[in-house]
TORKOL-867710 format. One record per residue: x, y, z of N, C-alpha, C, CB in turn; residue in three letters. Coordinates in steps of 0.001 Angstrom, whole numbers, padded with zeros to 6 digits, always signed. Glycine has a CB too. Layout:
BEGIN
XYZXYZXYZXYZALA/...
REM end
This chain:
BEGIN
+112042+010839-018941+111516+010328-020172+110852+011548-021018+110450+009160-019843MET/+111258+011612-022165+110703+012807-022976+109337+012267-023624+111832+013342-024213ARG/+108410+013232-023568+107150+012908-024270+106707+013774-025397+106106+012902-023339TYR/+106274+013020-026470+105875+013702-027707+104370+014327-027429+105900+012602-029012GLY/+103857+014979-028307+102658+015709-028125+101510+014624-027894+102385+016670-029392VAL/+101430+013467-028701+100503+012516-028401+100575+011839-027155+100510+011656-029310LEU/+101815+011651-026694+102037+010861-025315+101532+011862-024197+103755+010421-025033GLU/+101924+013125-024349+101553+014069-023321+100126+014205-023299+102183+015381-023505ALA/+099339+014077-024445+097848+014209-024508+097309+013078-023735+097275+014205-025985SER/+097862+011960-023757+097217+010800-023115+097541+010907-021624+097725+009402-023736PHE/+098815+011286-021341+099320+011373-019885+098556+012402-019093+100853+011747-019828ARG/+098274+013555-019627+097416+014626-019020+096053+014754-019299+097884+015785-019311TYR/+095396+013615-019921+094045+013731-020245+093061+014083-019325+093682+012696-020715ARG/+093232+013659-018007+092145+013994-016972+092480+015521-016415+092159+012804-015651GLY/+093709+015981-016549+093912+017382-016226+093292+018247-017351+095445+017695-016043PHE/+093531+017928-018466+093061+018758-019639+091474+018766-019681+093668+018150-021049VAL/+090892+017667-019532+089413+017541-019420+088826+018350-018323+089024+016125-019210GLY/+089518+018326-017089+089085+019098-015875+089066+020619-016275+090105+018829-014596ALA/+090273+020944-016888+090385+022394-017164+089237+022950-018061+091738+022674-017841VAL/+089071+022094-019202+087951+022535-020118+086531+022550-019393+087889+021546-021384PHE/+086395+021628-018449+085103+021525-017818+084947+022678-016912+084931+020218-017072ALA/+085977+023035-016198+085889+024161-015199+085836+025564-015978+087195+024112-014173PHE/+086518+025625-017182+086422+026776-018096+085068+027022-018612+087315+026604-019229ALA/+084459+025822-019063+083085+025919-019533+082107+026333-018565+082666+024709-020048ALA/+082263+025756-017363+081361+026222-016271+081410+027582-015837+081570+025493-015158ALA/+082818+028106-015858+082926+029635-015457+082588+030414-016605+084376+030088-014959GLY/+082568+030097-017823+082012+030794-018909+080616+030854-018827+082379+030248-020118ALA/+079973+029798-018609+078538+029745-018462+078036+030682-017267+078112+028251-018226ALA/+078783+030798-016291+078437+031606-015130+078553+033193-015605+079475+031224-013838VAL/+079619+033337-016244+079998+034760-016754+078929+035346-017757+081449+034711-017517VAL/+078430+034385-018591+077397+034841-019520+076141+034712-018918+077399+034129-020783VAL/+075876+034263-017907+074538+034113-017205+073743+033079-017749+073737+035336-017250GLY/+074425+031887-018256+073618+030951-018799+073011+029877-017808+074367+030342-019817GLU/+073387+029980-016518+072863+029124-015582+071525+029555-015037+073795+028968-014545PHE/+070790+030475-015740+069421+030910-015413+068538+029948-016230+069144+032499-015776THR/+067792+029134-015659+067073+028206-016464+066135+028887-017512+066287+027310-015563PRO/+066257+028426-018711+065368+029032-019760+063949+028716-019502+065732+028546-021160PRO/+062996+029547-019949+061565+029260-019842+061220+028228-020855+060706+030520-020036ALA/+060699+026997-020391+060550+025855-021189+059192+025287-020714+061780+024840-021045ALA/+058493+024508-021789+057280+023997-021533+057687+022700-020600+056455+023688-022930SER/+056622+022262-019766+056766+021321-018922+057286+019810-019613+055444+021289-018228ALA/+056671+019748-020886+056990+018573-021582+058340+018593-022019+056133+018360-022668SER/+058809+019649-022599+060363+019722-022934+061222+019616-021859+060756+020963-023574SER/+061009+020272-020836+061725+020147-019504+061961+018656-019123+060874+020858-018347ALA/+060706+017927-019136+060710+016532-018914+061573+015622-019848+059368+016118-018981MET/+061588+015944-021177+062252+015358-022121+063824+015487-021865+061796+015919-023383VAL/+064180+016736-021619+065542+017063-021462+066095+016442-020162+065712+018566-021478ARG/+065292+016447-019032+065655+015893-017838+065749+014317-017993+064663+016333-016774GLU/+064952+013802-018745+065002+012245-018990+066120+011950-019757+063774+011656-019719THR/+066446+012732-020865+067565+012472-021707+068925+012542-020885+067555+013491-022882LEU/+068961+013546-020004+070093+013758-019040+070372+012648-018205+069859+014872-018179ALA/+069290+012172-017567+069371+010892-016782+069735+009727-017482+068165+010596-016174TRP/+069166+009516-018666+069574+008376-019450+070979+008482-019847+068734+008218-020638CYS/+071635+009616-020243+072939+009640-020677+073836+009381-019318+073242+011053-021449LEU/+073460+010079-018243+074198+009908-016952+074344+008465-016516+073497+010669-015847PHE/+073193+007748-016422+073200+006363-016042+073968+005433-017110+071720+005905-015866VAL/+073696+005776-018419+074475+005033-019428+076050+005320-019312+073947+005435-020876LEU/+076437+006499-018959+077892+006802-018795+078418+006174-017551+078155+008318-018749GLY/+077611+006080-016448+078146+005500-015236+078154+003997-015492+077299+005898-013942ALA/+077198+003444-016033+077192+001944-016320+078381+001559-017191+075848+001501-017053VAL/+078741+002352-018307+079753+001908-019052+081038+002018-018435+079744+002518-020206PHE/+081298+003204-017444+082561+003315-016854+082792+002161-015772+082687+004720-016240ARG/+081797+001810-015107+081926+000805-014077+082100-000591-014655+080730+000840-013177VAL/+081327-000798-015601+081444-002165-016490+082754-002354-016986+080504-002195-017759TRP/+083199-001133-017626+084582-001262-018255+085704-001447-017247+084905-000013-019092SER/+085519-000840-016109+086544-000972-015071+086613-002451-014506+086237+000047-013908THR/+085412-003004-014385+085373-004493-014025+086156-005318-014928+083970-005037-014032LEU/+086109-005087-016194+086874-005819-017166+088486-005424-017410+086111-005644-018449TYR/+088757-004247-017428+090045-003867-017710+090936-003608-016531+089992-002760-018505ILE/+090459-003441-015387+091216-002946-014159+092568-003634-014140+090417-003252-012779GLY/+093488-003038-014164+094896-003633-014009+095447-004557-015195+094903-004494-012713GLY/+094595-004578-016194+095113-005465-017394+095522-004777-018677+094042-006442-017802LYS/+095213-003416-018793+095291-002697-019898+096702-002852-020604+094969-001329-019546LYS/+097705-002721-019916+098938-002816-020539+099580-004105-020590+099757-001978-019975ASN/+098760-005178-020192+099337-006609-020139+098700-007566-021142+099141-007222-018713HIS/+097343-007310-021240+096734-008227-022177+095572-007458-022946+096186-009526-021399ASN/+095191-008073-024084+094242-007539-024937+092898-007877-024377+094424-008030-026329VAL/+092088-007083-023718+090849-007407-023130+089766-007407-024427+090486-006283-021891VAL/+089233-008421-024664+088188-008439-025736+086847-008870-025460+088593-009223-026743GLN/+086540-008812-024050+085171-009342-023716+084477-008079-023029+085226-010739-022676GLU/+083204-008509-022878+082223-007500-022085+082310-006094-022913+082755-007254-020332GLY/+082332-005039-022388+082195-003784-023058+083308-003556-023999+082115-002685-022098PRO/+084463-004264-023805+085575-004121-024883+085416-005122-025948+087010-004287-024285TYR/+084254-005846-026122+083845-006488-027420+082919-005778-028129+083312-007768-027258SER/+082378-004620-027580+081458-003835-028219+082175-002555-028954+080409-003420-027171LEU/+083254-002010-028277+084036-000914-028888+085343-001003-027998+083236+000627-028841CYS/+086447-000437-028615+087693-000469-027961+087816+000508-026874+088728-000274-028889ARG/+087018+001462-026841+087129+002498-025754+085974+002850-025005+087587+003676-026262ASN/+085367+001738-024304+084105+001965-023623+084155+002955-022494+083603+000708-023112PRO/+085257+003054-021789+085625+004081-020821+085352+005443-021238+086999+003993-020501LEU/+085787+005718-022456+085654+007127-023090+084161+007301-023395+086573+007306-024498TYR/+083548+006223-023981+082171+006351-024238+081390+006687-023068+081673+005187-024805VAL/+081664+006080-021830+081031+006410-020625+081306+007926-020296+081524+005465-019507GLY/+082497+008317-020410+082893+009632-020002+082075+010617-021033+084585+009802-020068SER/+082039+010259-022250+081396+011247-023167+079911+011286-022814+081609+010862-024719TYR/+079225+010178-022411+077858+010350-022064+077760+011191-020689+077168+008919-021950CYS/+078690+011079-019853+078549+011876-018698+078762+013420-018997+079531+011376-017655LEU/+079744+013672-019913+079922+015067-020333+078604+015677-020958+081095+015143-021367PHE/+078044+014877-021749+076756+015413-022476+075691+015453-021462+076265+014483-023739LEU/+075580+014662-020452+074552+014676-019523+074769+015974-018800+074547+013431-018606SER/+075948+016281-018373+076122+017761-017661+075457+018860-018436+077705+018205-017522ALA/+075682+018974-019817+075224+019911-020504+073816+019923-020484+075711+019868-021671ALA/+073043+018779-020473+071627+018682-020389+071064+019171-018925+071234+017182-020696LEU/+071854+018601-017974+071379+018941-016488+071567+020464-016366+072303+018115-015250PHE/+072653+021055-016862+072783+022389-016593+072110+023405-017610+074170+022627-016490PHE/+071484+022655-018572+070671+023536-019653+071689+024530-020263+069346+024430-018944GLN/+072843+024126-020593+073900+025088-021006+074467+024892-022282+074957+025091-020113SER/+074289+025783-023338+075089+025589-024618+076580+025693-024480+074675+026600-025638ARG/+076997+026608-023512+078423+026808-023137+079025+025469-022553+078547+027999-022058VAL/+078276+024855-021681+078847+023665-021134+078825+022614-022185+078120+023215-019891VAL/+077839+022660-023078+077700+021641-024172+078969+021784-025143+076267+021872-025009LEU/+079268+023226-025393+080376+023408-026251+081726+022912-025533+080446+024917-026663ALA/+081892+023134-024298+083003+022575-023555+083071+021147-023518+082991+023023-022250GLY/+081924+020384-023514+081812+018899-023624+082434+018493-024933+080305+018400-023544ALA/+081878+019197-025933+082195+018830-027360+083632+019143-027568+081294+019608-028422LEU/+084286+020044-027017+085750+020395-027168+086491+019259-026476+086139+021865-026506ILE/+086070+018855-025312+086829+017825-024725+086637+016504-025472+086463+017689-023287VAL/+085520+016213-025966+085273+014991-026748+086152+014980-027938+083816+014875-027177ILE/+086175+016081-028705+086980+016192-029855+088479+015979-029510+086747+017537-030499ALA/+088949+016573-028442+090397+016521-028055+090697+014966-027677+090719+017583-026738TYR/+089820+014376-026936+089865+012857-026706+090038+012069-028095+088463+012361-025956TYR/+089178+012407-028994+089136+011664-030276+090323+011965-031088+087893+011986-031073GLN/+090820+013083-031101+091941+013584-032003+093301+013353-031310+091762+015163-032341ALA/+093618+013297-030017+094755+013325-029390+094957+012065-028476+094816+014555-028690ALA/+093950+012023-027466+094131+011002-026366+093980+009483-026869+093040+011288-025220VAL/+093026+009353-027494+092731+007790-027930+093964+007450-029057+090957+007593-028749ILE/+094174+008284-029897+095315+007832-030763+096558+007555-030044+095620+008831-031786PRO/+096810+008424-029080+098120+008191-028257+098005+006883-027526+098399+009378-027172ALA/+096857+006744-026897+096757+005483-026105+096874+004253-027117+095326+005438-025265GLU/+096136+004428-028181+096306+003173-029079+097783+002968-029686+095267+003284-030320GLU/+098368+003973-029844+099766+003887-030279+100611+003088-029120+100363+005429-030543LYS/+100457+003531-028033+101154+002855-026919+100762+001418-026780+100885+003560-025623LYS/+099557+001154-026887+098971-000218-026743+099638-000998-027889+097295-000241-026842LEU/+099681-000546-029173+100179-001265-030314+101699-001534-030137+099894-000466-031619ARG/+102436-000586-029422+103782-001050-029092+103873-001991-027952+104624+000071-028807GLN/+103017-002060-027060+103192-002926-025921+102608-004315-026158+102564-002303-024710VAL/+101399-004273-026892+100777-005623-027109+100967-006099-028435+099338-005628-026837LEU/+101433-005366-029421+101812-005818-030651+100549-006441-031621+102900-006857-030356GLY/+100876-007594-032298+099901-008217-033201+098497-008549-032597+100500-009474-033720ALA/+098389-009057-031313+097103-009172-030976+096252-007985-030733+097083-009894-029969PRO/+096959-006905-030375+096272-005681-030438+095863-005133-031705+096986-004789-029861TYR/+096587-005361-032643+096360-004946-034041+095112-005833-034613+097766-005172-034945GLU/+095071-007122-034244+093909-007769-034751+092637-007513-034023+094135-009143-034780ARG/+092797-007007-032773+091689-006542-032041+091170-005195-032669+092083-006380-030556TYR/+092049-004376-033022+091618-002959-033668+090917-003315-034952+092947-001903-034009CYS/+091388-004243-035730+090793-004624-037026+089429-005074-036947+091550-005654-037660ALA/+089056-005766-035761+087862-006325-035549+086829-005643-034658+088117-007504-035099ALA/+087232-004669-033837+086242-004055-033014+086371-002412-033226+086474-004534-031438VAL/+085151-001791-033371+085204-000354-033582+085824+000446-032577+083958+000137-033750PRO/+086375+001489-033029+087112+002416-031969+086123+002904-030894+087784+003752-032691ARG/+084958+003511-031329+084238+004306-030216+082791+004024-030365+084497+005911-030290ILE/+082114+003682-031534+080668+003634-031655+080414+001981-031346+080109+004223-033278LEU/+079713+001558-030166+079622+000202-029761+078665-000437-030871+079060+000063-028209PRO/+079113-001674-031023+078526-002696-032055+078127-003961-031344+079592-003076-033221SER/+076927-004044-031008+076328-005278-030256+076524-006539-030963+074820-005137-030029PRO/+076944-006536-032267+076950-007715-033006+078117-008621-032465+077086-007391-034518ALA/+079087-008020-032095+080371-008776-031533+080340-009058-030149+081635-008008-031738GLY/+079405-008677-029457+079342-008861-027977+079645-010336-027567+077915-008444-027445PHE/+080528-010531-026631+080854-011833-026012+081534-011610-024677+081764-012685-026940ARG/+081242-012467-023724+081789-012431-022319+081862-013847-021843+080891-011552-021325THR/+082477-013996-020579+082541-015188-019833+081568-015149-018765+083861-015423-019312ARG/+081278-016342-018138+080279-016286-017027+081054-015807-015794+079562-017733-016758ALA/+082377-015944-015636+083019-015328-014540+084353-014733-015034+083220-016336-013394GLN/+084909-013710-014345+086158-013197-014682+086635-012625-013376+086107-012171-015854PHE/+088059-012456-013336+088519-011740-012098+088316-010413-012119+089857-011910-011824PRO/+088145-009714-010886+087919-008303-010769+089064-007608-009947+086543-008063-010114VAL/+089731-006492-010523+090793-005916-009785+090135-004967-008700+091797-005147-010760ASN/+090031-005180-007472+089288-004402-006591+089938-003008-006380+089135-005138-005308VAL/+091238-002824-006487+091925-001574-006452+091419-000648-007545+093405-001792-006581ALA/+091230-001316-008691+090951-000428-009937+089350+000056-009645+091156-001395-011554ALA/+088671-000918-009079+087187-000471-008768+087085+000542-007749+086317-001628-008294LEU/+088035+000449-006890+088134+001653-005832+088436+002932-006421+089229+001426-004775ARG/+089340+002918-007303+089658+004072-008154+088520+004693-008923+090664+003684-009102ARG/+087811+003785-009515+086602+004216-010279+085511+004825-009229+085970+002905-011126GLU/+085498+004266-008188+084459+004774-007138+084741+006151-006797+084458+003939-005810ALA/+086015+006418-006514+086532+007820-006233+086076+008779-007335+088130+007840-006139ARG/+086255+008204-008598+085849+009136-009702+084339+009389-009712+086277+008560-011082ARG/+083545+008290-009283+082108+008398-009175+081713+009320-008189+081501+007159-008900MET/+082464+009631-007126+082237+010619-006088+082160+012003-006894+083450+010585-004923ALA/+082813+012223-008042+082949+013516-008741+081549+013520-009626+084448+013606-009715VAL/+081346+012482-010349+080137+012410-011326+078909+012775-010621+079935+010976-011955TRP/+078632+012133-009364+077452+012139-008698+077149+013623-008495+077520+011318-007409VAL/+078070+014463-008535+077763+016024-008224+077252+016548-009479+079101+016945-007739TRP/+077296+016076-010709+076690+016574-011829+075156+016907-011614+076895+015598-012909ILE/+074424+015911-011546+072869+016093-011283+072648+016843-009875+072071+014550-011238PRO/+073373+016656-008953+073167+017181-007609+073366+018666-007863+074183+016551-006469LEU/+074566+019012-008423+074767+020535-008515+073751+021249-009394+076173+020857-009078ALA/+073260+020645-010454+072224+021123-011295+070857+021433-010449+071986+020045-012424ALA/+070635+020362-009631+069344+020465-008890+069633+021611-007815+068883+018970-008171ARG/+070844+021686-007244+070935+022791-006236+070915+024133-006919+072226+022668-005378LEU/+071465+024223-008172+071425+025536-008903+070031+025955-009303+072284+025471-010159LEU/+069177+024859-009723+067897+025287-010216+066674+024923-009346+067719+024727-011544TYR/+067066+024426-008196+065910+024204-007197+065062+022997-007481+064972+025416-007178GLY/
REM end
């Protein structure tokens, strides 16, 4: 099967994101940016608090989204829970995790890498995924796109059911991804003591 640029962007999104993350970390090491800057205790506490808030928010969005979408993405239009807030809550969670890494590592280079990955996802990955979903799901997905914002969550449209089925295999895959995220704050703590 031949892939166009958009389709390839979606298919290889994880690989491209990882390449940028490692490149940014490597560049930060080369330029010596992993030496913690002198900062007042209050500004360090604000930065650390913001890093943890983004980290927890990102993790919550990723797990919550997986509970709702696991195994259903290409079969049904999921419009409840985090998918009633925005169409791409998994990406919102990832963006929060990327930005938390820049704060934990106190690095402008890591921040630049995170912003490049976010821009790539916004410009290529999400449009490719939405194109595919429009083809697979048709008019119901078009109506969903017209009603729910792409990326910035809007609490006004929130809705959910009291119970919903959970795909345990999808939750396990997300748990494996969490084993990578947990290293963000741990690596920063190991680096800075």
